[in-house]
N, C-alpha and C positions, 0 to 999 in steps of 0.2 A: 102111854103116848104113841108108841110105835104101832101097837095093835089098832088104836083108833085111827091113826094116819092111814094104815093099810086099808081099813074098812072104808074110809072116806074116799080113797082113790078108786076102790072097786065101784063104789056108788057113782063116781064121776065118769069112769072110763069103761067099766065092765071087767069081769073077772079075767077075761083073756088078755087084757092089757096090763095087768099088774103081776109082777113076779112074786111067787110064793115067798113067805117070810124066811123060810129055812134056806133059800137060795141067795138071799141078799148079800151074804158075805162074798159071793163070787164076783161081786162088782165093787170091791174094795178099792179105794183110791188113796195111794200113799199111806197104806196101813190103817185107814179109817173106813169102816163099813157104813154105808148109807142107812137111813131109816127105812127107806123104801125104794123100789125100782119099778119104773113103768116102761112099757113098750107100746107106744101109741101106734095105731094102724094108718093114720093119715094126718095131714097137716092141721085139720080142724081139731083133732084130739090133742095135737101138740099145743095149739093155741089155748085150748080149754085147760090143759095142765098148767101152763105158765100163768094164766089168769088166776087160777086157784092158788098156786104156789106163792104168787105175789101177795095175795090176800092173807095168806097164812105166814108170810115173812119166812119162807123156806128157801134155802139155797138150792139151785138146780145145776147139776153137773151133766153136760151133754156127753153122750157116748156113742161112738160108731162101732167099729169092730174091736175096740179095745186094744189095738196093736201098738199105740203109742201113748198109753196112759202115763207112762213115766215121765213124759215131757211136761215141763211146767213146775212152778213152785208148789209147795204143800198148800192145799186149799184151806181158807179160813174156816169153812164149814162144809160138811158133806151131809146134806139132808135128803135130797131126792136125786137119783140118777135117772136121766131121761135117755133111754136106749132107742135109737132110731132104726135098728136092724130090720124091723118089719116093714119099713117103708122102702121097698126095694124094687120098684117097678120102673121100666122104661116107659115114659109117658108119651114121647113123640120122637120119632126117628125119621129124618128126611135125608136119605142117602144122596139124592141129586143135589140137595142144597148144602150138603156137608154140615148138618147140624143134628144135635140130639138133646132131648130134655129128659132128665131122670129124677127120681126121688133120691134123697140124700143117703138113704141106707143101703143102696145097691153096692155090691162090692166091685172093686176095680176089675177083677177077673171076669165077673159075670157081665159087666158092661163091655169089656173088650171082646168077649166071645160073641155077644149079640151083634156088635158092630162088624166083626170079622165075617159074618154071614154075607155082608154086602161089600167086603174087601175095604173096610174103613177102620180107622184108628183114632182114638182120642189121646192127645199127647200129655198123658198123666203117668206118673210113676209112684209107687209106694211099696214099702216092705210088706211082706206077707199079703200079697195082692188077693188071695182067696178069702181074706178076712177084712182087709182094709176097705172102708167104705168111702164113697165119693165125698160125702159131707165131712168126714174126718180128714181126708187129704186136703180139702180146701181150708178147713179150720186150722190145721197145723202147718199149712203151707209146705206140704211134703213134696220133695223132688227126688231125683235118683241119678244114676250114672249118665243118663242121656240129657241132662238139664241144659248142656251147652246148645243143643239143637231144639229141645222141647221147650225150654224156658221154665218158668214157675207155673203153678196151677192157674193163677190169675190170667196168664197169657192165653190160655185156651178158653177161659170162661167168658161168655157173652151175655149171660142172664142169670139171675138168682132170685129165689123167693125165700124170705127170712121171716121168722116169727119173733117179735120183740119180747123183752122181759114182761111187758104188759099184756102179752097175748095177742098182739096186733100183727096181721100179715102185711108185709110190704114186698114190693117187687122192684128190681132194678135191671136195666138192660132189657134184653128181649130174646127172641128165638131166631133172629137173623144176624148175620155177621156184621153188616153195616148198620149200626144202631147208635144214635146219639140222643141221650135222654138226660143230659145235665151232668152233675157230679158223678163220677164213677164209683158207686157204692160197691161194685163187684170187688174192687181192689181193697176197699176198706174192710169188708167182711173176710176176705181171704187172708188167712194167717192171724186172725184175731182170737183164735182158740176158743171160740164160742162165748166170749165175754161181752159181745154187743148184740147178739141175737142168735137164734138157732137156725141154721141153714136147713131147709126142708126140701127144696128143689133147686136144680141147676141146669143151665143150658150151655152147651159147648160147641165150638167149631171143631170140625173133624179134618182129617187128612187121609189120603189113600193109603192102604196098607202096603208097606214095602214088599216087593216080589221075593226078595231074599236078604239074608243078612249073614254076618259072620263076626269074628273077633280075631285080633292079633295079640299075642303075648310076647313081649321082647324083653330080654334080660340084659342088663348092663352092669359092668364091674363095680360102678359106684353110682349113688343116687343122683349126684350132680349131673352126670352124663345123661341119665334118663330125663331129668328135668329140662336140660338144654334141647334134647331131641324132641320132647313133647312140646316145648315152646315153639320150635320151628314148625312142627307138624301142624299145629292149630292155625297157623297163618297161610297154609297152603290151600289151593282150590280143591284139593282132593281130601281135605281134613275129615276125619271120622266124625260120627255123631257124638261120640264120647271119648275123651282121652284122659287117662289117670295114671299117675305115677305112685307106685307102692313101695314101701320098704319091705324087707324080707319077712317081717312079722305078719303083716296083712297078706302078703302073697302066699304064705304058708296056710293061713286061715282059709284062703279061697281055693286052695288046692293047686296053685301054680308055683310050687316051691322053686326058688332059684337054685341053680347048681352051686354048691359050696366052693368058695375060692380060697386061696392061700393068703389073701390080703386081710389086714385088720379092718379094712373099710367094709361097711355094709353095702351090699348090692342094691340096685334099683330095678324095678320091673315096671314096664309100661303095659297097660291093658287098653286097647283101642277097640271100640265097637263101631261096626260099619254096616249100613243097610241101604237098600235101594233097588235098582234094576240089576239083573244078573250080570251083564257085561260091565256095567259101571262099578259094581262092587268089586269085581275081579281086578279091574284097573286100579282102583283106589287102594286095594290091598297090595298090589305089586309096587306102586309108588311109595306107599308107607314103608314097606320092607326095605326098599332101596335107601330111604332116608335114615331108617334105624341103623342100617349097616354102615352108613357114612359117619355115624356117631359112635361106632365101636360096639354095637350090640353083639354079645357073645353067643346068643341063641335066640331064634325067633320061631315061634310056633303058631300055625294057623289053626283056628277053631272054625270048623264048618257051622252051618246054621244051627243045628240042634245043640252042639256043644257050646257055641257062642251064646245062645239063648239061656242055657243052663248057667253059664258063667255070669251073665247079666243078672239073672234072678238071684244068684248067691250074693252078688255084689250089692244089689238093691236091698237085700234083707240084712246085710252085714250090721251087726250091733243090735238088731231087733229080733231076728228070727231065732227059734230055739237052737241052742248049740253055738250061737255067735254073740249072745248078749254079753256085753262087757260090764265089768264092775264099775268102770268109769269111762264115759265117752263124751268127747267134746266136738263141737262144730265151730271152726275158726273161719271168720270172714275177714279178708284183707285184700289189698290190691295184688293182682297176679305177679307183679314184678317183685313182690317181697316174699313169695312162696318159698324160694330156696333158703333164705335166711331163717324163716319161721321153721322150716323143716329141720334145718341144722340144729336149731335151738331145741327142738323136741327130741331129737335123737341124742343130744348130749346127755350124759348121766348126771342130770341135775339133782335128782333126789335119790340118794343111795345109788343103786345100779339099775333103776327102773327104766326100761326101754319100751315105749309104747309102739303099737301099730299105727302107722301114719300113711294116709292117702291124700294126694294132692289132685284136685280137679283142675287139670291144666287147661281145659277148654272153657270152663265157666269161671273158675277161680275158687279159692277156698280150700280148706283142709278138713279132714276128719282124723280124730286121734282116739285110740282105744287102749285101755289096759284090761287084759283078761286075767282071770284068776289063775288059769293054768299057764305053764310055760309054753310059749308058742314061738316058733321060728328058730332056725339055727343061729348060733351065737348068743341065744338067750337062755339056753339050758343052765340051770342052777343060778340064774340071776334073780334079783329081787323083783317083786311085783307089789303093787298097791293092794294090800289085803282087804278082805271083807270088812274088817273091824278097824282098819288103820285110817281112821277118819282124819286125824290131824295131818297125816302125810298127804292124803288126797286134797284137803283144803289148801295146804301149802303149795301143792303142785298147781291147783287151779289158779291161785293168786299169782304165782310166778309166770304161768303161761299167759294170763290176762295182761299182766304188766308188760310182757314182751310184745304181745300182739298190739297193745295200745300204742307202743312206740313206733310200730310199723303201720299205724293207721288202720288197725283192725279191732275186732271184738270177738268174744268167746261166749258161746252158749253151751251150758252143760246139759246134754241130752239125756244122760243116764248116770246116776250115782247112787250110793247107799243112802238110805233114809237119814241116817245120822249125819251125813255130809250135807244133805239138802236142807236140814234144819239150821245149818250155820251160814248158808250162802243164799244169794239170789241167782237162780240158774240162768237168768237172762243177762246178768251183768249189772254194772253200776248204772244209776240213773243218767240221763242225758238231757240235752237242751230241749228236746221235744216232749218231755214228760208232762209238762204243764198242759200242752194241747191234748195229749192222750187222756189225761185225767178229765179234762172238760168234755171230751167225746164220750168217755165212759159215763160221766154224770148225766149227759143228755140221753143216751141210749138205755142206761140201766141205773136210774137214780137210787134205787134201794140196794144195788149191788148184790143181786141174787144169782147172777149168771157166772158160774165157774169162779167164785170170789177168791181172789188172792193168787191165782195161778199164772197170770200173765205178767208182762213186763212191769216193773215197779210194784209188784203184788197187787195189780188192779183186779 
């Protein structure tokens, strides 16, 4: 069957667009290798592949740079992986109009480098930016440390071209910033994890590239003081583009280790990212430093442009890049006013002596929570961790955190966990009131359920 499938795909797309059979294992999804992998060169080939897959009742798993393949539930089927990495061109770039149109397989780094030639920037972020593709960032709704000012990917998206499960090309939006064309399908496809259609092209609004940037790292004797300072800072006119409160575990992972104190309390660290014009950046840094000092910061370090960008890159890749991949990582969404209570609950030794790394996005809201296999952070040496095969402990931890987040009006997405844990949970959380609508949308867009089956919310 596999050999026949491989031959049929070569006949459909040509030998250059079909991955050799011995390499198929490189495209494994949640422990399951596909029967075949294709790399179409254009959107017409994508459409032909989907029409053929539908006729053969084969599931199709879309793939960009493969940087976030751990995101999502275990797929019901893994028949055909559709890799868009060859579709990596800039199709239209209008610096004067502040717009760009690209193919979905272009990497974020490649796009930003092209835009920088004209001193422009697209407000997108993603871990491992030299591999992460624009289509993947849109499909996974990826954001980063600057989301408070950048927003989510859909906020920069003005037009999109998608190929449906039936192999039909559709477009929404356009190539101009002011564009009204009815229902905003851009937002529907963004974050749908490739379950409604395959994104093949996208148009974005751009902004001028900042002249300079930097970062501040401020240490506080306790996490609560850092949260209070960050909450005040975000309301100021000089607020940074990104404000994050870290516990000592994550601070150490990022190389901004807090100075050990004699208290039993865990310290807190604020990382603030600032960009803009030279004089403005300097003034905003000075005002931020004064505010930190008024809240009792014990040490404040300025990071000039190159060091600040390096820290931003490490923070963006935290949990995804090599060397930082956690055994268990959670994304917690809840009202900003409840961040302190949630962080305190996470830092309590609820499960044995497990203490996770926790980061609060004080500007945008929400928390990230990580358990690494190695001991990280002072005060954590010789403490327990959620082990690689300790699935029952991990499942219990996830349930406890979800229950607490629900009481605070929030929800929890499991971004990474051992396969044995994923087999026991829905990584997106429990069903909600809107699931019926989502199921009807899925039925309309993909009635045979061939696109990324089982991976999205409610195992759609």
